[in-house]
Structure formats: C-alpha cells, structure tokens
N, C-alpha and C positions, 0 to 999 in steps of 0.2 A: 504494500500500500504506500510506503514512503517513496519508492521509486516512481510509482504512478503519479503521486502528488508532485514530485520533482519535475517529471516530464511535462505535466500539465502547466505548472508555474513557469517553466522555461519557454513554453510555446504559446501560451494564451494570456490575455489580460482582460480583467473586467473593467469596462468603461464606466463613466460617470452615471449613465442611465441604467447600469446593471447589465449591459449587453456584453457578452463575451466575444472578444475579437482575437484573431490569430496575430501574433507578432510578426513583423516583417522579416526579422532575422533573429535567430536564437542567440543568447549570450555566449561568449567564449567559455568553453568547458562544458557546454550543454550535452546532455545524453543524446547520442546519435543512434544508438541501437539498444533497445531495452533488454535484449538478450545478453549484451555485453556492455554494461554501463561505463566501463573504463575506456572503451574504444573512442578515439578522437577523430574528428574530421580534419583532413589535410588537403592542400591544393598545391599543385606544381605546374608551372607553365614553361615548357621548353618549346618543342616544335608544335605541339598541340596541347590544348588544355586538358589536364588530368586532375581529377579529385577522387578521394577514396575515404572510407571510414575504416579504421583499424588501429594497429599499434605500430610505433616506430621505435627503433632502438638506436641509441647513439653509443658508439664505442670509442674509447680513448686508449691510447697506447703510450706507455712510458718507455723512454730509451735512456739508458745510463749515460751519464756525461763522461766524455773522455777527450783527451787532446787529439786534434786532427793533424794528420801528416800532410802538409801542403804539397808534397811531391808524390803522393800516393797514386794519382790518376794520370800522371804524365807518362806518355809513351815514347 
C-alpha cells in the first residue's frame, strides 16, 4: 500500500477544486516500475535517442602510484 501511495503522489495532484490531475513530469527519483521500485529512468543521446528504465553500475579502479620511466616507450 505504501508503494501504491508513493506512485500515486508522484504522478497525480489534487487541484484546488478537488479535481485530480496527472502531473506533466514525475519528480526525479520517481518509481518507474512498481515491480522494481529501485529501477531508475535514464536517457542517452548519441546517434539516436535512447531511454530505458533499469539499473546502472559505475565502477572505479584504483592503480598504485609508482615512478614513471620517461624512456620506457621509446623505440
């Protein structure tokens, strides 16, 4: 019931006259899929417009610091 209430509040608004209206755009972080409430909407535009609902993972890599040999790549 809490998820249903959240989805309703993110997508609809009760006007001054008590009329329920659909919002033009849901807020950031709104539920996109009630079956997976943690899924987020994303958009990417390269050669063609692409949007999707799902999960993204950002990976970071750590490299140990060491002195560089300036003559290492000279042939």
